[in-house]
C-alpha positions in Angstrom: -50.5 -65.5 97.0 -50.4 -63.4 99.9 -51.1 -59.5 100.3 -49.5 -57.6 103.0 -51.1 -54.2 103.7 -50.1 -51.9 106.6 -53.6 -50.6 108.0 -52.1 -48.2 110.7 -49.1 -46.9 112.5 -48.3 -45.1 115.9 -44.7 -44.4 116.8 -43.0 -47.9 116.4 -46.4 -49.9 116.3 -47.7 -51.2 113.2 -50.9 -53.2 112.3 -50.7 -55.1 109.5 -52.8 -57.2 107.3 -51.9 -60.1 105.7 -54.6 -61.7 103.3 -54.5 -65.0 101.3 -57.5 -67.0 99.9 -58.3 -68.7 103.2 -58.9 -65.5 105.2 -56.6 -63.1 106.8 -54.2 -62.2 109.6 -53.6 -59.3 111.6 -50.4 -58.8 113.2 -49.2 -56.2 115.5 -45.5 -55.5 114.9 -43.1 -53.7 117.4 -40.0 -52.7 115.1 -39.1 -56.2 113.6 -40.8 -58.4 116.3 -44.7 -59.7 115.9 -46.3 -59.0 119.1 -49.7 -60.3 118.3 -50.9 -62.7 115.7 -54.9 -63.2 115.1 -56.6 -65.2 112.2 -60.0 -64.2 110.6 -62.1 -65.6 108.3 -63.4 -62.2 106.8 -61.7 -58.9 106.4 -64.3 -57.1 107.9 -63.7 -58.7 110.9 -60.2 -57.8 110.9 -60.8 -54.5 109.9 -63.0 -54.1 113.1 -60.2 -55.7 115.3 -57.6 -53.6 113.7 -59.8 -50.1 114.6 -60.2 -51.4 118.3 -56.4 -52.1 118.7 -55.8 -48.3 117.2 -58.1 -46.6 119.7 -56.5 -48.9 122.5 -52.8 -47.8 121.4 -53.8 -44.1 120.6 -55.5 -44.1 124.4 -52.3 -45.5 125.7 -50.0 -42.8 123.9 -51.9 -39.8 125.2 -51.8 -41.0 128.6 -48.0 -41.4 128.2 -48.0 -38.0 127.1 -49.9 -36.7 130.3 -47.8 -38.6 132.9 -44.7 -37.2 131.1 -45.4 -33.5 131.7 
């Protein structure tokens, strides 16, 4: 049985964790498209990577806002 949970969302980019007994999969989705898929043996490793990706996307969004003004 797989368990799917959204970890964060920035605009149309979502970070999703899909966990099962053998580990966890991290997905970045833009709309309905999966743009990144990574497998991790532990949830703690996945959470650390998700935080890094969230920081990167938040930084990109703030830079886009600077150039738009």
